CHARMM-style PDB file with segment names, atoms N, HN, CA, C and O in Angstrom:
ATOM      1  N   UNK     1      56.285 151.729  86.389  1.00  0.00      PROA
ATOM      2  CA  UNK     1      56.038 150.702  87.345  1.00  0.00      PROA
ATOM      3  C   UNK     1      56.205 149.342  86.672  1.00  0.00      PROA
ATOM      4  O   UNK     1      55.888 149.178  85.494  1.00  0.00      PROA
ATOM      5  N   UNK     2      56.698 148.387  87.423  1.00  0.00      PROA
ATOM      6  HN  UNK     2      56.956 148.520  88.380  1.00  0.00      PROA
ATOM      7  CA  UNK     2      56.957 147.054  86.881  1.00  0.00      PROA
ATOM      8  C   UNK     2      55.668 146.259  86.754  1.00  0.00      PROA
ATOM      9  O   UNK     2      54.689 146.507  87.459  1.00  0.00      PROA
ATOM     10  N   UNK     3      55.693 145.292  85.833  1.00  0.00      PROA
ATOM     11  HN  UNK     3      56.488 145.092  85.260  1.00  0.00      PROA
ATOM     12  CA  UNK     3      54.538 144.418  85.654  1.00  0.00      PROA
ATOM     13  C   UNK     3      54.457 143.428  86.802  1.00  0.00      PROA
ATOM     14  O   UNK     3      55.477 143.033  87.366  1.00  0.00      PROA
ATOM     15  N   UNK     4      53.250 143.033  87.144  1.00  0.00      PROA
ATOM     16  HN  UNK     4      52.421 143.354  86.686  1.00  0.00      PROA
ATOM     17  CA  UNK     4      53.055 142.022  88.172  1.00  0.00      PROA
ATOM     18  C   UNK     4      52.834 140.682  87.499  1.00  0.00      PROA
ATOM     19  O   UNK     4      52.209 140.613  86.442  1.00  0.00      PROA
ATOM     20  N   UNK     5      53.334 139.633  88.093  1.00  0.00      PROA
ATOM     21  HN  UNK     5      53.842 139.689  88.952  1.00  0.00      PROA
ATOM     22  CA  UNK     5      53.123 138.307  87.546  1.00  0.00      PROA
ATOM     23  C   UNK     5      54.344 137.433  87.685  1.00  0.00      PROA
ATOM     24  O   UNK     5      55.359 137.861  88.233  1.00  0.00      PROA
ATOM     25  N   UNK     6      54.255 136.197  87.189  1.00  0.00      PROA
ATOM     26  HN  UNK     6      53.430 135.849  86.743  1.00  0.00      PROA
ATOM     27  CA  UNK     6      55.332 135.220  87.365  1.00  0.00      PROA
ATOM     28  C   UNK     6      56.467 135.347  86.354  1.00  0.00      PROA
ATOM     29  O   UNK     6      57.457 134.626  86.470  1.00  0.00      PROA
ATOM     30  N   UNK     7      56.362 136.242  85.360  1.00  0.00      PROA
ATOM     31  HN  UNK     7      55.557 136.828  85.265  1.00  0.00      PROA
ATOM     32  CA  UNK     7      57.380 136.346  84.319  1.00  0.00      PROA
ATOM     33  C   UNK     7      58.591 137.105  84.864  1.00  0.00      PROA
ATOM     34  O   UNK     7      58.459 138.224  85.359  1.00  0.00      PROA
ATOM     35  N   UNK     8      59.767 136.490  84.769  1.00  0.00      PROA
ATOM     36  HN  UNK     8      59.875 135.581  84.366  1.00  0.00      PROA
ATOM     37  CA  UNK     8      60.988 137.101  85.272  1.00  0.00      PROA
ATOM     38  C   UNK     8      62.098 137.070  84.241  1.00  0.00      PROA
ATOM     39  O   UNK     8      62.043 136.298  83.284  1.00  0.00      PROA
ATOM     40  N   UNK     9      63.100 137.904  84.435  1.00  0.00      PROA
ATOM     41  HN  UNK     9      63.144 138.531  85.213  1.00  0.00      PROA
ATOM     42  CA  UNK     9      64.243 137.974  83.525  1.00  0.00      PROA
ATOM     43  C   UNK     9      65.244 136.883  83.867  1.00  0.00      PROA
ATOM     44  O   UNK     9      65.549 136.649  85.037  1.00  0.00      PROA
ATOM     45  N   UNK    10      65.756 136.213  82.826  1.00  0.00      PROA
ATOM     46  HN  UNK    10      65.509 136.403  81.876  1.00  0.00      PROA
ATOM     47  CA  UNK    10      66.756 135.163  83.022  1.00  0.00      PROA
ATOM     48  C   UNK    10      67.941 135.420  82.094  1.00  0.00      PROA
ATOM     49  O   UNK    10      67.857 136.220  81.162  1.00  0.00      PROA
ATOM     50  N   UNK    11      69.043 134.726  82.367  1.00  0.00      PROA
ATOM     51  HN  UNK    11      69.111 134.075  83.123  1.00  0.00      PROA
ATOM     52  CA  UNK    11      70.261 134.817  81.564  1.00  0.00      PROA
ATOM     53  C   UNK    11      70.474 133.494  80.857  1.00  0.00      PROA
ATOM     54  O   UNK    11      70.416 132.433  81.479  1.00  0.00      PROA
ATOM     55  N   UNK    12      70.721 133.555  79.553  1.00  0.00      PROA
ATOM     56  HN  UNK    12      70.768 134.416  79.047  1.00  0.00      PROA
ATOM     57  CA  UNK    12      71.119 132.375  78.787  1.00  0.00      PROA
ATOM     58  C   UNK    12      72.601 132.525  78.487  1.00  0.00      PROA
ATOM     59  O   UNK    12      73.010 133.478  77.824  1.00  0.00      PROA
ATOM     60  N   UNK    13      73.405 131.588  78.972  1.00  0.00      PROA
ATOM     61  HN  UNK    13      73.072 130.814  79.511  1.00  0.00      PROA
ATOM     62  CA  UNK    13      74.859 131.705  78.860  1.00  0.00      PROA
ATOM     63  C   UNK    13      75.432 130.477  78.172  1.00  0.00      PROA
ATOM     64  O   UNK    13      74.999 129.351  78.417  1.00  0.00      PROA
ATOM     65  N   UNK    14      76.427 130.713  77.296  1.00  0.00      PROA
ATOM     66  HN  UNK    14      76.779 131.627  77.097  1.00  0.00      PROA
ATOM     67  CA  UNK    14      77.125 129.639  76.609  1.00  0.00      PROA
ATOM     68  C   UNK    14      78.299 129.200  77.486  1.00  0.00      PROA
ATOM     69  O   UNK    14      79.050 130.040  77.983  1.00  0.00      PROA
ATOM     70  N   UNK    15      78.457 127.898  77.677  1.00  0.00      PROA
ATOM     71  HN  UNK    15      77.846 127.216  77.274  1.00  0.00      PROA
ATOM     72  CA  UNK    15      79.517 127.376  78.538  1.00  0.00      PROA
ATOM     73  C   UNK    15      80.899 127.548  77.917  1.00  0.00      PROA
ATOM     74  O   UNK    15      81.873 127.765  78.638  1.00  0.00      PROA
ATOM     75  N   UNK    16      81.001 127.454  76.585  1.00  0.00      PROA
ATOM     76  HN  UNK    16      80.210 127.278  76.000  1.00  0.00      PROA
ATOM     77  CA  UNK    16      82.307 127.549  75.935  1.00  0.00      PROA
ATOM     78  C   UNK    16      82.845 128.972  75.927  1.00  0.00      PROA
ATOM     79  O   UNK    16      83.949 129.221  76.412  1.00  0.00      PROA
ATOM     80  N   UNK    17      82.071 129.907  75.379  1.00  0.00      PROA
ATOM     81  HN  UNK    17      81.174 129.704  74.986  1.00  0.00      PROA
ATOM     82  CA  UNK    17      82.577 131.260  75.165  1.00  0.00      PROA
ATOM     83  C   UNK    17      82.140 132.256  76.231  1.00  0.00      PROA
ATOM     84  O   UNK    17      82.784 133.291  76.403  1.00  0.00      PROA
ATOM     85  N   UNK    18      81.066 131.967  76.946  1.00  0.00      PROA
ATOM     86  HN  UNK    18      80.543 131.126  76.806  1.00  0.00      PROA
ATOM     87  CA  UNK    18      80.590 132.885  77.965  1.00  0.00      PROA
ATOM     88  C   UNK    18      79.699 133.994  77.430  1.00  0.00      PROA
ATOM     89  O   UNK    18      79.347 134.914  78.168  1.00  0.00      PROA
ATOM     90  N   UNK    19      79.325 133.919  76.135  1.00  0.00      PROA
ATOM     91  HN  UNK    19      79.612 133.172  75.535  1.00  0.00      PROA
ATOM     92  CA  UNK    19      78.433 134.926  75.559  1.00  0.00      PROA
ATOM     93  C   UNK    19      77.070 134.830  76.235  1.00  0.00      PROA
ATOM     94  O   UNK    19      76.630 133.737  76.592  1.00  0.00      PROA
ATOM     95  N   UNK    20      76.394 135.977  76.416  1.00  0.00      PROA
ATOM     96  HN  UNK    20      76.752 136.865  76.127  1.00  0.00      PROA
ATOM     97  CA  UNK    20      75.172 136.033  77.209  1.00  0.00      PROA
ATOM     98  C   UNK    20      74.024 136.618  76.396  1.00  0.00      PROA
ATOM     99  O   UNK    20      74.205 137.581  75.650  1.00  0.00      PROA
ATOM    100  N   UNK    21      72.838 136.025  76.550  1.00  0.00      PROA
ATOM    101  HN  UNK    21      72.691 135.243  77.156  1.00  0.00      PROA
ATOM    102  CA  UNK    21      71.573 136.567  76.059  1.00  0.00      PROA
ATOM    103  C   UNK    21      70.654 136.752  77.258  1.00  0.00      PROA
ATOM    104  O   UNK    21      70.662 135.934  78.178  1.00  0.00      PROA
ATOM    105  N   UNK    22      69.863 137.818  77.257  1.00  0.00      PROA
ATOM    106  HN  UNK    22      69.856 138.483  76.510  1.00  0.00      PROA
ATOM    107  CA  UNK    22      68.870 138.059  78.300  1.00  0.00      PROA
ATOM    108  C   UNK    22      67.488 137.869  77.698  1.00  0.00      PROA
ATOM    109  O   UNK    22      67.210 138.352  76.601  1.00  0.00      PROA
ATOM    110  N   UNK    23      66.621 137.163  78.418  1.00  0.00      PROA
ATOM    111  HN  UNK    23      66.847 136.770  79.309  1.00  0.00      PROA
ATOM    112  CA  UNK    23      65.259 136.938  77.973  1.00  0.00      PROA
ATOM    113  C   UNK    23      64.376 136.767  79.203  1.00  0.00      PROA
ATOM    114  O   UNK    23      64.855 136.876  80.332  1.00  0.00      PROA
ATOM    115  N   UNK    24      63.109 136.503  78.995  1.00  0.00      PROA
ATOM    116  HN  UNK    24      62.720 136.414  78.078  1.00  0.00      PROA
ATOM    117  CA  UNK    24      62.204 136.285  80.111  1.00  0.00      PROA
ATOM    118  C   UNK    24      61.480 134.959  79.933  1.00  0.00      PROA
ATOM    119  O   UNK    24      61.332 134.454  78.820  1.00  0.00      PROA
ATOM    120  N   UNK    25      61.030 134.404  81.061  1.00  0.00      PROA
ATOM    121  HN  UNK    25      61.150 134.814  81.966  1.00  0.00      PROA
ATOM    122  CA  UNK    25      60.252 133.172  81.006  1.00  0.00      PROA
ATOM    123  C   UNK    25      59.244 133.180  82.138  1.00  0.00      PROA
ATOM    124  O   UNK    25      59.429 133.849  83.154  1.00  0.00      PROA
ATOM    125  N   UNK    26      58.175 132.424  81.943  1.00  0.00      PROA
ATOM    126  HN  UNK    26      58.025 131.880  81.117  1.00  0.00      PROA
ATOM    127  CA  UNK    26      57.138 132.291  82.948  1.00  0.00      PROA
ATOM    128  C   UNK    26      57.555 131.158  83.884  1.00  0.00      PROA
ATOM    129  O   UNK    26      57.630 130.001  83.469  1.00  0.00      PROA
ATOM    130  N   UNK    27      57.823 131.490  85.136  1.00  0.00      PROA
ATOM    131  HN  UNK    27      57.762 132.429  85.473  1.00  0.00      PROA
ATOM    132  CA  UNK    27      58.341 130.501  86.077  1.00  0.00      PROA
ATOM    133  C   UNK    27      57.268 129.520  86.534  1.00  0.00      PROA
ATOM    134  O   UNK    27      57.608 128.451  87.042  1.00  0.00      PROA
ATOM    135  N   UNK    28      55.996 129.840  86.374  1.00  0.00      PROA
ATOM    136  HN  UNK    28      55.721 130.708  85.962  1.00  0.00      PROA
ATOM    137  CA  UNK    28      54.934 128.897  86.751  1.00  0.00      PROA
ATOM    138  C   UNK    28      54.774 127.788  85.711  1.00  0.00      PROA
ATOM    139  O   UNK    28      54.565 126.629  86.071  1.00  0.00      PROA
ATOM    140  N   UNK    29      54.869 128.130  84.437  1.00  0.00      PROA
ATOM    141  HN  UNK    29      55.039 129.071  84.145  1.00  0.00      PROA
ATOM    142  CA  UNK    29      54.672 127.140  83.379  1.00  0.00      PROA
ATOM    143  C   UNK    29      55.937 126.353  83.071  1.00  0.00      PROA
ATOM    144  O   UNK    29      55.854 125.176  82.720  1.00  0.00      PROA
ATOM    145  N   UNK    30      57.102 126.972  83.192  1.00  0.00      PROA
ATOM    146  HN  UNK    30      57.169 127.928  83.477  1.00  0.00      PROA
ATOM    147  CA  UNK    30      58.375 126.338  82.863  1.00  0.00      PROA
ATOM    148  C   UNK    30      59.243 126.317  84.116  1.00  0.00      PROA
ATOM    149  O   UNK    30      59.913 127.301  84.432  1.00  0.00      PROA
ATOM    150  N   UNK    31      59.227 125.199  84.824  1.00  0.00      PROA
ATOM    151  HN  UNK    31      58.683 124.400  84.567  1.00  0.00      PROA
ATOM    152  CA  UNK    31      59.969 125.124  86.083  1.00  0.00      PROA
ATOM    153  C   UNK    31      61.410 124.657  85.882  1.00  0.00      PROA
ATOM    154  O   UNK    31      62.281 124.981  86.689  1.00  0.00      PROA
ATOM    155  N   UNK    32      61.670 123.895  84.809  1.00  0.00      PROA
ATOM    156  HN  UNK    32      60.962 123.632  84.154  1.00  0.00      PROA
ATOM    157  CA  UNK    32      63.035 123.417  84.582  1.00  0.00      PROA
ATOM    158  C   UNK    32      63.870 124.512  83.904  1.00  0.00      PROA
ATOM    159  O   UNK    32      63.336 125.521  83.443  1.00  0.00      PROA
ATOM    160  N   UNK    33      65.185 124.290  83.854  1.00  0.00      PROA
ATOM    161  HN  UNK    33      65.619 123.470  84.228  1.00  0.00      PROA
ATOM    162  CA  UNK    33      66.079 125.265  83.236  1.00  0.00      PROA
ATOM    163  C   UNK    33      65.843 125.319  81.735  1.00  0.00      PROA
ATOM    164  O   UNK    33      65.633 124.290  81.093  1.00  0.00      PROA
ATOM    165  N   UNK    34      65.880 126.513  81.187  1.00  0.00      PROA
ATOM    166  HN  UNK    34      66.051 127.349  81.709  1.00  0.00      PROA
ATOM    167  CA  UNK    34      65.668 126.720  79.765  1.00  0.00      PROA
ATOM    168  C   UNK    34      66.974 126.467  79.019  1.00  0.00      PROA
ATOM    169  O   UNK    34      68.042 126.879  79.471  1.00  0.00      PROA
ATOM    170  N   UNK    35      66.886 125.790  77.879  1.00  0.00      PROA
ATOM    171  HN  UNK    35      66.018 125.455  77.511  1.00  0.00      PROA
ATOM    172  CA  UNK    35      68.044 125.485  77.056  1.00  0.00      PROA
ATOM    173  C   UNK    35      67.658 125.730  75.602  1.00  0.00      PROA
ATOM    174  O   UNK    35      66.739 125.089  75.092  1.00  0.00      PROA
ATOM    175  N   UNK    36      68.351 126.652  74.923  1.00  0.00      PROA
ATOM    176  HN  UNK    36      69.098 127.173  75.336  1.00  0.00      PROA
ATOM    177  CA  UNK    36      68.022 127.021  73.551  1.00  0.00      PROA
ATOM    178  C   UNK    36      69.274 127.035  72.687  1.00  0.00      PROA
ATOM    179  O   UNK    36      70.372 127.296  73.177  1.00  0.00      PROA
ATOM    180  N   UNK    37      69.101 126.751  71.387  1.00  0.00      PROA
ATOM    181  HN  UNK    37      68.208 126.539  70.989  1.00  0.00      PROA
ATOM    182  CA  UNK    37      70.174 126.898  70.411  1.00  0.00      PROA
ATOM    183  C   UNK    37      70.093 128.303  69.863  1.00  0.00      PROA
ATOM    184  O   UNK    37      69.092 128.668  69.246  1.00  0.00      PROA
ATOM    185  N   UNK    38      71.138 129.110  70.078  1.00  0.00      PROA
ATOM    186  HN  UNK    38      71.951 128.814  70.579  1.00  0.00      PROA
ATOM    187  CA  UNK    38      71.161 130.487  69.616  1.00  0.00      PROA
ATOM    188  C   UNK    38      72.492 130.771  68.923  1.00  0.00      PROA
ATOM    189  O   UNK    38      73.446 130.002  69.046  1.00  0.00      PROA
ATOM    190  N   UNK    39      72.540 131.871  68.204  1.00  0.00      PROA
ATOM    191  HN  UNK    39      71.766 132.495  68.104  1.00  0.00      PROA
ATOM    192  CA  UNK    39      73.735 132.255  67.447  1.00  0.00      PROA
ATOM    193  C   UNK    39      74.785 132.832  68.394  1.00  0.00      PROA
ATOM    194  O   UNK    39      74.474 133.686  69.225  1.00  0.00      PROA
ATOM    195  N   UNK    40      76.017 132.371  68.268  1.00  0.00      PROA
ATOM    196  HN  UNK    40      76.269 131.678  67.593  1.00  0.00      PROA
ATOM    197  CA  UNK    40      77.138 132.893  69.038  1.00  0.00      PROA
ATOM    198  C   UNK    40      78.064 133.646  68.090  1.00  0.00      PROA
ATOM    199  O   UNK    40      78.680 133.016  67.230  1.00  0.00      PROA
ATOM    200  N   UNK    41      78.191 134.971  68.210  1.00  0.00      PROA
ATOM    201  HN  UNK    41      77.691 135.483  68.909  1.00  0.00      PROA
ATOM    202  CA  UNK    41      79.011 135.741  67.285  1.00  0.00      PROA
ATOM    203  C   UNK    41      80.504 135.451  67.398  1.00  0.00      PROA
ATOM    204  O   UNK    41      81.242 135.684  66.441  1.00  0.00      PROA
ATOM    205  N   UNK    42      80.964 134.955  68.528  1.00  0.00      PROA
ATOM    206  HN  UNK    42      80.364 134.766  69.306  1.00  0.00      PROA
ATOM    207  CA  UNK    42      82.388 134.664  68.688  1.00  0.00      PROA
ATOM    208  C   UNK    42      82.813 133.440  67.878  1.00  0.00      PROA
ATOM    209  O   UNK    42      83.913 133.421  67.325  1.00  0.00      PROA
ATOM    210  N   UNK    43      81.962 132.424  67.800  1.00  0.00      PROA
ATOM    211  HN  UNK    43      81.069 132.439  68.249  1.00  0.00      PROA
ATOM    212  CA  UNK    43      82.280 131.235  67.021  1.00  0.00      PROA
ATOM    213  C   UNK    43      81.613 131.249  65.650  1.00  0.00      PROA
ATOM    214  O   UNK    43      81.873 130.377  64.820  1.00  0.00      PROA
ATOM    215  N   UNK    44      80.762 132.225  65.414  1.00  0.00      PROA
ATOM    216  HN  UNK    44      80.551 132.934  66.087  1.00  0.00      PROA
ATOM    217  CA  UNK    44      80.016 132.380  64.157  1.00  0.00      PROA
ATOM    218  C   UNK    44      79.194 131.145  63.819  1.00  0.00      PROA
ATOM    219  O   UNK    44      79.174 130.686  62.678  1.00  0.00      PROA
ATOM    220  N   UNK    45      78.524 130.623  64.826  1.00  0.00      PROA
ATOM    221  HN  UNK    45      78.541 130.996  65.753  1.00  0.00      PROA
ATOM    222  CA  UNK    45      77.672 129.460  64.620  1.00  0.00      PROA
ATOM    223  C   UNK    45      76.638 129.355  65.721  1.00  0.00      PROA
ATOM    224  O   UNK    45      76.642 130.141  66.668  1.00  0.00      PROA
ATOM    225  N   UNK    46      75.766 128.394  65.593  1.00  0.00      PROA
ATOM    226  HN  UNK    46      75.763 127.756  64.823  1.00  0.00      PROA
ATOM    227  CA  UNK    46      74.742 128.168  66.599  1.00  0.00      PROA
ATOM    228  C   UNK    46      75.252 127.176  67.635  1.00  0.00      PROA
ATOM    229  O   UNK    46      75.778 126.117  67.294  1.00  0.00      PROA
ATOM    230  N   UNK    47      75.090 127.536  68.903  1.00  0.00      PROA
ATOM    231  HN  UNK    47      74.663 128.396  69.180  1.00  0.00      PROA
ATOM    232  CA  UNK    47      75.499 126.698  70.023  1.00  0.00      PROA
ATOM    233  C   UNK    47      74.387 126.677  71.061  1.00  0.00      PROA
ATOM    234  O   UNK    47      73.455 127.479  71.006  1.00  0.00      PROA
ATOM    235  N   UNK    48      74.495 125.749  72.005  1.00  0.00      PROA
ATOM    236  HN  UNK    48      75.252 125.097  72.049  1.00  0.00      PROA
ATOM    237  CA  UNK    48      73.481 125.640  73.049  1.00  0.00      PROA
ATOM    238  C   UNK    48      73.747 126.648  74.160  1.00  0.00      PROA
ATOM    239  O   UNK    48      74.864 126.756  74.667  1.00  0.00      PROA
ATOM    240  N   UNK    49      72.712 127.377  74.525  1.00  0.00      PROA
ATOM    241  HN  UNK    49      71.805 127.289  74.113  1.00  0.00      PROA
ATOM    242  CA  UNK    49      72.758 128.330  75.620  1.00  0.00      PROA
ATOM    243  C   UNK    49      71.851 127.815  76.722  1.00  0.00      PROA
ATOM    244  O   UNK    49      70.710 127.432  76.461  1.00  0.00      PROA
ATOM    245  N   UNK    50      72.354 127.802  77.966  1.00  0.00      PROA
ATOM    246  HN  UNK    50      73.280 128.113  78.178  1.00  0.00      PROA
ATOM    247  CA  UNK    50      71.620 127.245  79.098  1.00  0.00      PROA
ATOM    248  C   UNK    50      71.359 128.357  80.106  1.00  0.00      PROA
ATOM    249  O   UNK    50      72.174 129.263  80.282  1.00  0.00      PROA
ATOM    250  N   UNK    51      70.217 128.271  80.757  1.00  0.00      PROA
ATOM    251  HN  UNK    51      69.555 127.535  80.613  1.00  0.00      PROA
ATOM    252  CA  UNK    51      69.849 129.268  81.763  1.00  0.00      PROA
ATOM    253  C   UNK    51      70.828 129.226  82.924  1.00  0.00      PROA
ATOM    254  O   UNK    51      71.155 128.154  83.435  1.00  0.00      PROA
ATOM    255  N   UNK    52      71.298 130.406  83.339  1.00  0.00      PROA
ATOM    256  HN  UNK    52      71.033 131.276  82.924  1.00  0.00      PROA
ATOM    257  CA  UNK    52      72.232 130.517  84.443  1.00  0.00      PROA
ATOM    258  C   UNK    52      71.767 131.543  85.449  1.00  0.00      PROA
ATOM    259  O   UNK    52      70.678 132.102  85.320  1.00  0.00      PROA
ATOM    260  N   UNK    53      72.584 131.790  86.442  1.00  0.00      PROA
ATOM    261  HN  UNK    53      73.469 131.336  86.546  1.00  0.00      PROA
ATOM    262  CA  UNK    53      72.237 132.749  87.489  1.00  0.00      PROA
ATOM    263  C   UNK    53      72.577 134.166  87.051  1.00  0.00      PROA
ATOM    264  O   UNK    53      73.572 134.394  86.364  1.00  0.00      PROA
ATOM    265  N   UNK    54      71.740 135.113  87.455  1.00  0.00      PROA
ATOM    266  HN  UNK    54      70.931 134.927  88.013  1.00  0.00      PROA
ATOM    267  CA  UNK    54      71.996 136.512  87.184  1.00  0.00      PROA
ATOM    268  C   UNK    54      72.879 137.079  88.277  1.00  0.00      PROA
ATOM    269  O   UNK    54      72.741 136.721  89.447  1.00  0.00      PROA
ATOM    270  N   UNK    55      73.788 137.965  87.894  1.00  0.00      PROA
ATOM    271  HN  UNK    55      73.900 138.255  86.944  1.00  0.00      PROA
ATOM    272  CA  UNK    55      74.690 138.560  88.891  1.00  0.00      PROA
ATOM    273  C   UNK    55      74.136 139.869  89.383  1.00  0.00      PROA
ATOM    274  OT1 UNK    55      74.751 140.522  90.226  1.00  0.00      PROA
TER     275      UNK     55
END
């Protein structure tokens, strides 16, 4: 059974390469879009990943 609460799954996507990370965030505490610097294996460096829509 799934957990109850405001925590939901989100997608972090890089605009340049399209590489995707999946994570979760609390939608009550963090209402704005999440933006993190994460490792991109295609460019072999750290780039900015921004929250996007899940398909």
